[in-house]
N, C-alpha and C positions, 0 to 999 in steps of 0.2 A: 272601396274609394268614396263611394257616394254617401255612406253612413258616416265617414270621417268628415266630409264637407258639411253634412247636416249638423253634426255636433258642433263644428267651428261656427256655424252661423247661429246655433242656439246659444252657445257660451257668448259670443259677441252681442247677441241681442239682449241677453240678461245683463251683461256689464254695461250696455248703453242705457237700459232702465235704471239700473241703480244709480248711474252717474245723473241722470235726468232727475230721479227723486232727490238725490242729494242736493242739487242745484235749486230744485224746486223748494225744498225745505230751507234752504239758506235765505231765499228771498222772501219766504212766507212766514218765517218764525217770528216769535213775539220780538219787537224792536222797541226800545225805549222811546216814548213819546214825550219828551221833556221840553217844557217851556221854560227858559231862564227868566226868572223874574226878580226884580229888587222888592223884597218883601216889605221894605220900609214905605214903599209907595202904594202898596195895596189898600183898596177901599176898606175902611173899618179896621185896620191893623191895630191890635192891642199892644200898646207899649209899657203898660202899667205892669205892677208885680201881681202875682198869683194870689188868689185863685182867679180863673179866668172863666167866663160864661161861655156857652156854645156859640154866640157871637154869630147870629144868622142874619142880623138886620141888613148887612151889605153883603151877603152870600152871592147873589147872582153875580153882581159886579166883580167879585173876586174870582169867581169860577171863569168868567169871561177873560180876565186878565191873566190868568193861569193856564188858559186852554183846555179846561174840562167842561163837559157840558152838563147843563142842569137836566136831569133826566125825570120822565114822568114815572118812572118805576126803577127798581133795581135791575141792573144788568145781570145777564146769565151766563155770557160767555166766559167770563172770568169771575169766580167767586171764591174768595179766600179771606181768611181773618188772621190778624195779627194781634199781639197783646203789648201794650205799651205801659211802662211805669216811668213817672216822671219825678224826679227828685231834684229840689233846690235846697243847697247848703244842708243835704242829709235828710231833709224833711218831705215827705210825699206830697205830691200835688194831685188834686182830683182831675180825671179826664172826664169832662161832662157828656152826658146823654144829649143826642140830637145834634152833634157837630155835623155840619154838612146836610141837614134836613130842614127844609122851610116848609113846615105843615100848612102855613096860611097861604102862601104862593103855590103850593102843591108840587114841590120838585126836591130831588134829591141829588147829591154829588155822588160819583161813583166811589169816593172815599167818604166815610161816614163813621159815626158811632150811634148805636141804639140805646145802650144803657151807660151808666157811669161805672162801668167795670174794667176799662182799660183796653176793651177789645174793639179794634178798628176794622171796620168792614170794607173790604174791596169788592164791589160787586159791580163789573162794568160790562157793557154791551160788546166791548172789543177786548181782544188779548193784547195787554200792552204792559209796559213796566211802570210801576207807580213807585214814588219815592217818599220817604219820611218827610222831606221838605214840603212836598206837595200837601201832605196831611196838615202839616202847620199853617200852610197857605190857605187851604180850605177853612181851617179853624179861625184863622185871621190872628194868630199868636206868632210873634217874631220868634224864628228858630235860632 
């Protein structure tokens, strides 16, 4: 009878541990951190036709408005790359190097490009969801 009682306690303990870990995972998993902005009112937003520059003159102000931090170096908690191709009326548009990187002021956005090859780098000090709209807001191009 005593072995059966110990077994019940062990099973109950394991079930409670699993429930605890599931609840903990629910509250600590990556959640979208999205600030809704009106892209038309962002500082330095480009409203003209392509091709567009990296547009970093007003980058710090745009980052503030969209709720992204200007980093002193690339983040390492989240490090992923995506590829984007842009076509307007069937013609490819170049995604320039240096979007989200202000070399003069010495800061970088968590979303940026290094080269003009269409690769978007997401290198953040926090694990969170980033959106295509945020990339265009960092770039300062109306999406």
